[in-house]
Every structure is written in structure tokens, then in C-alpha cells.
C-alpha positions as CSV (number, residue, x, y, z in Angstrom):
1,X,-0.6,37.2,8.8
2,X,0.3,38.9,5.6
3,X,0.1,42.6,5.2
4,X,-0.8,44.4,2.1
5,X,2.3,45.5,0.2
6,X,1.1,49.1,-0.3
7,X,1.0,49.5,3.5
8,X,4.2,48.1,3.9
9,X,5.9,50.4,1.2
10,X,4.3,53.5,2.5
11,X,6.0,53.0,5.7
12,X,9.4,53.2,4.2
13,X,10.9,56.5,5.3
14,X,12.6,59.1,3.3
15,X,16.2,58.1,2.1
16,X,15.1,54.5,1.7
17,X,16.5,52.2,-1.0
18,X,14.2,49.2,-1.8
19,X,14.5,46.4,-4.4
20,X,11.6,44.5,-5.7
21,X,12.8,41.0,-7.1
22,X,11.5,37.9,-8.4
23,X,11.4,35.3,-11.3
24,X,10.0,36.7,-14.8
25,X,6.5,37.0,-15.5
26,X,5.3,36.6,-11.7
27,X,4.2,40.2,-11.4
28,X,6.7,42.4,-9.9
29,X,5.6,45.6,-12.0
30,X,2.1,44.5,-11.4
31,X,2.4,44.4,-7.7
32,X,4.2,48.0,-7.7
33,X,1.4,49.3,-9.9
34,X,-1.2,47.8,-7.6
35,X,0.5,49.2,-4.6
36,X,0.6,52.8,-6.4
37,X,-2.9,52.7,-6.8
38,X,-3.5,51.8,-3.3
39,X,-1.6,54.8,-1.7
40,X,2.3,53.5,-1.5
41,X,3.7,56.6,-2.9
42,X,3.2,60.3,-2.5
43,X,4.5,61.9,-5.8
44,X,5.9,59.4,-8.0
45,X,8.1,59.2,-11.1
46,X,8.5,55.9,-12.9
47,X,11.4,55.4,-15.2
48,X,9.9,52.8,-17.9
49,X,12.1,51.6,-20.7
50,X,9.4,49.3,-21.8
51,X,6.5,52.0,-21.6
52,X,6.0,52.4,-25.3
53,X,5.8,48.5,-26.1
54,X,3.9,47.7,-23.3
55,X,1.1,50.2,-24.1
56,X,1.0,49.2,-27.5
57,X,0.7,45.4,-26.7
58,X,-2.0,46.3,-23.9
59,X,-4.2,48.5,-26.5
60,X,-3.9,45.8,-28.9
61,X,-5.3,43.2,-26.4
62,X,-2.1,41.2,-26.5
63,X,-1.0,41.7,-23.1
64,X,-3.3,41.6,-19.9
65,X,-0.7,43.8,-18.1
66,X,-2.1,47.3,-17.7
67,X,0.6,49.9,-18.3
68,X,1.7,52.5,-15.6
69,X,-1.1,55.0,-14.9
70,X,0.3,58.6,-14.9
71,X,1.2,61.3,-17.3
72,X,3.6,60.1,-19.8
73,X,6.6,62.4,-20.9
74,X,10.2,62.1,-22.0
75,X,13.2,63.0,-19.9
76,X,13.5,66.1,-21.8
77,X,9.9,67.1,-21.1
78,X,10.3,66.6,-17.2
79,X,13.6,68.6,-17.3
80,X,11.6,71.4,-18.9
81,X,8.4,71.2,-17.0
82,X,9.2,69.8,-13.6
83,X,6.8,72.1,-11.6
84,X,3.9,71.4,-13.7
85,X,4.3,67.9,-13.8
86,X,5.6,67.1,-10.3
87,X,4.2,69.7,-8.0
88,X,0.6,68.4,-7.7
89,X,-0.1,66.3,-4.6
90,X,-0.1,62.7,-5.8
91,X,1.5,63.4,-9.0
92,X,2.2,60.4,-11.3
93,X,4.8,60.7,-14.1
94,X,5.9,57.8,-16.3
95,X,9.0,58.8,-18.2
96,X,9.6,57.2,-21.3
97,X,13.3,57.3,-22.3
98,X,14.2,58.1,-25.9
99,X,16.9,55.4,-26.0
100,X,16.3,51.8,-27.2
101,X,16.4,49.2,-24.6
102,X,19.8,47.8,-26.1
103,X,21.5,51.0,-25.6
104,X,22.5,50.8,-21.9
105,X,24.6,53.9,-22.2
106,X,21.8,56.0,-23.6
107,X,19.3,54.7,-21.0
108,X,21.8,55.4,-18.1
109,X,22.5,59.0,-19.3
110,X,18.6,59.6,-19.4
111,X,18.0,57.8,-16.1
112,X,20.7,60.0,-14.4
113,X,18.9,63.2,-16.0
114,X,15.8,62.2,-14.5
115,X,17.5,61.5,-11.2
116,X,18.9,65.1,-11.3
117,X,15.6,66.8,-11.7
118,X,13.9,64.8,-9.2
119,X,16.8,65.6,-6.6
120,X,16.3,69.5,-7.5
121,X,12.7,69.3,-7.1
122,X,12.5,66.9,-3.7
123,X,9.8,65.1,-2.3
124,X,9.3,62.7,-5.3
125,X,9.9,58.8,-5.1
126,X,11.6,57.5,-8.2
127,X,10.8,53.9,-9.2
128,X,13.2,52.5,-11.8
129,X,11.7,49.4,-14.1
130,X,13.9,47.1,-15.3
131,X,16.9,48.7,-13.6
132,X,19.3,46.0,-14.9
133,X,19.2,47.4,-18.3
134,X,21.0,50.6,-17.4
135,X,21.8,50.9,-13.6
136,X,25.4,50.5,-14.3
137,X,25.6,53.1,-16.5
138,X,24.2,55.4,-14.2
139,X,26.5,54.9,-11.5
140,X,27.0,58.6,-10.1
141,X,23.2,59.1,-10.3
142,X,22.7,55.7,-8.1
143,X,25.4,56.7,-5.6
144,X,23.9,60.0,-5.1
145,X,20.5,58.9,-4.4
146,X,21.2,55.4,-2.7
147,X,23.5,57.1,-0.1
148,X,21.8,60.8,0.2
149,X,18.2,60.4,-1.1
150,X,16.9,61.5,2.2
151,X,18.5,64.8,1.7
152,X,16.2,65.5,-0.9
153,X,13.2,63.8,0.8
154,X,13.4,60.9,-2.1
155,X,12.8,57.0,-2.0
156,X,14.3,55.1,-4.5
157,X,12.5,51.7,-5.7
158,X,14.3,49.3,-8.1
159,X,12.7,46.6,-9.9
160,X,14.7,43.9,-11.2
161,X,14.9,40.0,-11.6
162,X,18.1,39.6,-9.8
163,X,19.6,41.4,-7.1
164,X,22.9,40.9,-8.7
165,X,21.7,42.9,-11.7
166,X,21.4,46.1,-9.5
167,X,24.4,48.5,-9.6
168,X,26.5,47.8,-6.6
169,X,26.5,51.2,-4.9
170,X,22.6,51.0,-5.0
171,X,22.7,47.2,-4.0
172,X,25.0,48.2,-1.0
173,X,23.0,50.6,0.4
174,X,19.7,48.7,0.1
175,X,17.8,49.0,3.3
176,X,14.4,47.1,2.3
177,X,13.8,44.2,-0.1
178,X,10.5,42.8,-1.6
179,X,11.0,39.2,-3.1
180,X,8.6,37.4,-5.0
181,X,9.4,33.8,-5.8
182,X,12.8,33.1,-7.2
183,X,14.7,29.7,-7.4
184,X,18.0,30.8,-8.8
185,X,20.8,29.4,-6.2
186,X,22.9,32.6,-6.9
187,X,20.1,34.8,-6.2
188,X,19.3,33.3,-3.0
189,X,22.9,33.3,-1.8
190,X,23.0,37.1,-2.5
191,X,19.6,37.5,-0.6
192,X,20.9,35.4,2.2
193,X,23.9,37.7,2.7
194,X,21.8,41.0,2.6
195,X,18.8,39.8,4.0
196,X,19.7,36.9,6.4
197,X,18.8,33.1,6.6
198,X,15.0,33.6,7.6
199,X,14.4,35.9,4.7
200,X,15.5,33.1,2.2
201,X,14.0,30.2,4.0
202,X,10.8,32.1,3.6
203,X,11.3,33.2,-0.1
204,X,12.0,29.4,-1.0
205,X,8.8,28.5,0.5
206,X,6.9,30.6,-1.8
207,X,4.6,28.9,-4.4
208,X,7.2,29.5,-7.6
209,X,4.0,30.0,-9.7
210,X,2.0,32.3,-7.5
211,X,2.8,36.1,-7.5
212,X,0.2,37.0,-5.0
213,X,2.5,36.7,-2.1
214,X,6.0,38.0,-1.3
215,X,8.4,38.3,1.5
216,X,9.5,41.7,2.5
217,X,12.6,42.7,4.7
218,X,13.6,46.0,6.0
219,X,16.8,46.8,8.0
220,X,16.0,46.7,11.8
221,X,12.3,45.4,11.4
222,X,13.1,42.0,10.2
223,X,10.9,39.8,7.8
224,X,7.0,40.0,7.0
225,X,5.0,38.4,4.3
226,X,3.0,40.8,2.2
227,X,0.1,40.3,-0.2
228,X,0.7,41.8,-3.6
229,X,-2.7,41.6,-5.0
């Protein structure tokens, strides 16, 4: 029987590093947004490189995908007002980088700044959207959170199409993975090496056009089917 993704995510302990993967346009971000609305996170900061474009398209009626819900701010704002933005229970902050999406160095620098603020604050989940754009340029921040996030009572959530696009330090410390359908042989092999053959078999059995179900893996807890909608 499938369990709800929100319940599965909420059970991940502090220090967890979780990747949400899958083919384009199947609803990875939508699944995480729905989970957030259903109580998967405590205090949450979302680093969203496409925030401006997503809001613009949604408001114009050109995209059915609702943007993240929360207080929108820049990395600079977050660094200046961390208590005001992050202290309330259930705080939701959507951090909109000033760098363009074709500037991985700038995005990596801004992600690192956000990670530093959250580390100092403590007790805040960080979700990095489209981490393949900037993860490699934020190596030190990724290593700090992936290897020691538990010391700041943090959890790190990374959304990306492919496991291979996640920066290697974060990838090596992954202790949980959620995969929507994916059919790339190289991606499936990477998942097999990290999560085992049963996980890959169940991912391969998912309907490639249906993003309502995913397969989840957690170290020491095995594989489960999760409902994303």
C-alpha cells in the first residue's frame, strides 16, 4: 500500500539528505509543494532559481503549476532579517536569487550564503530547487550540510532530474531518495548503485506518464511506494 509522501518525508530525522528525482514535467516540484502544504516540514526555506518566471507565468494563466507558498525574499534579505523571517513556527520562506539561471557561479554563491544563514539559525529545512544549476558551484556549503546538517538540526532536500547532476559530496551523503518515473539507463544505474536493485525495479515499473506515485528509499528502512498527490 502506498503511503503519502508528506508522511514519509516528515519522518526523516535531522541530518537527512534527500533527493527528489524524475523525468521533466512529471511533478517533482509539485509533489514537494503538496507535501509542504500537508505538514512534511517544520520551518522551511526554499532556494528557487525559477521563482520569478514561475510566478509570472502562473499569474498570466500560462502555467497550471502554482508557485511555492511563503514569504518571498532575496538571499540578502534573509541574511539581514533571519529572525523575523525564520523564527515563527511553520515559517515558509522562498529565497529568490538575484543571479540569472545561466550563471552557476552566482547561483552557487547565493545558495551558499543562504545555507550559512540557515546553519547559524538552526532548525530550518533547506530545499534546493533545480540543484543541478548550481550545486557544483556550492561545494563547501553542500559538504557542510550533507555531512553535518544534524549539528544544526537541519535537513537538506534537493530537487533535480538526475542523480548524476547532484554535487558529489551531497550525492555521497544521500540517505533517502524519492524517484518519480525515470527511464534514462544511466540514471537507473546510478540509482541501483545507491539504492539497490529492488528500488530500480520498482522505479522502472512506474507509469512513465503518471507523476502521482513515486518510489522512496531510506537507509536502513528499505523501499516504499509513496503517493505524491
